[in-house]
N, C-alpha and C positions, 0 to 999 in steps of 0.2 A: 202482245201485251197486258191487255187489261182484261184478258181468258187465265192468267197467269194468276193474278192478281190475290184473290182466295186462296189457293196453294198455298202462294208464298206470304199472307200474311198469315197461315194457319201454322206454320215452319219456324216462323218467326219471334223474336224473346216478347214483345209489344201483345200478343195474339196468348199467350201464358202471363205475363202479367195482371190482363185486365178477366183473363176468366176466374184468378183468383180472389177478385173483388167486386168479381158479376155481380152476387147480392148484397154487397156492402147498403148501397141506398134504396132498394124497396127493402129491408129488414125494418125502417122507420113509420113503415103508417103502419105499425104496430104501435106506435110510440118511441118517445125520445130515449129512454132507459131501454126498454127494449130494442131500438135499433144500433147504440152502442152497446149493449152484453150481448149479441144477437150476430152482429154484424164482425165485430171483433174479434167473435168466434170463430165466424164462418172464414175469415180471411186468414187469420193467425195462425187456426188449428186446422182448418181446413183443407185451407192454401189450394181449391178451385178442384179437391175432389171429391167435394160433398153428389152426394147423387141427387139431388134437387138442385135446383134455379125460382127463384122465388118470381114470379112475374112483376115489371110494372104494372101499374093501375090507366096508363095511356101510353102511347107510341110518345114519344119529345117532341114530334113536328106538332101534335094538337096544341101542346102550350104553345107555342110563340102566340103572336097576334101581330096585326099589321102596322107596320112602320106608324101611320097615322095617331093610332089607336093609343099607343105606349106612350108615358106619360117620360118629359123626358128628365135627365138628372143633371144637378146640378152639382159642379167639383166645386171645392174650397180652392180658395186659391195655392199657388206652391207657394210655399215657405224659401222665402230668398239665403235667407242666415242661414245654414250648417251649425256652426260652432261658434258655441257661446265664450267669448275669448276669456271669460273671467274664472273658467276652466282647468280652459290650458294653463293657465300662470300659474292657480293653486294647487295645481296638481304639479307645474314644476315641470314641464313640459318644454319649458325653452322656446317655448311659437311664438314672443310676443313680437318680433323685429316682424316676423312676419304682417300683422294685425298693425299697421304704423299708424297715427291717426294723422 
């Protein structure tokens, strides 16, 4: 099964989509505007048939740090109220009976 995986991947829709956008991120090493213009042109105009592949400066795994060295991310508390009652009433949705005080 694992021997057939590379061939199965190359024959899949996923491989074709990834090939079309393979150069998008590497173009940004030349600057934001160059990355936007060249990356968009490369993926929308050439659609993966460009004769070049822009290399990344380093493999992805080299950018990882051990968990102990990573700064924890603090997320805000989730918002409990999703809908504002006055907005629903103001636009006449007739949902006042749902929010009976």
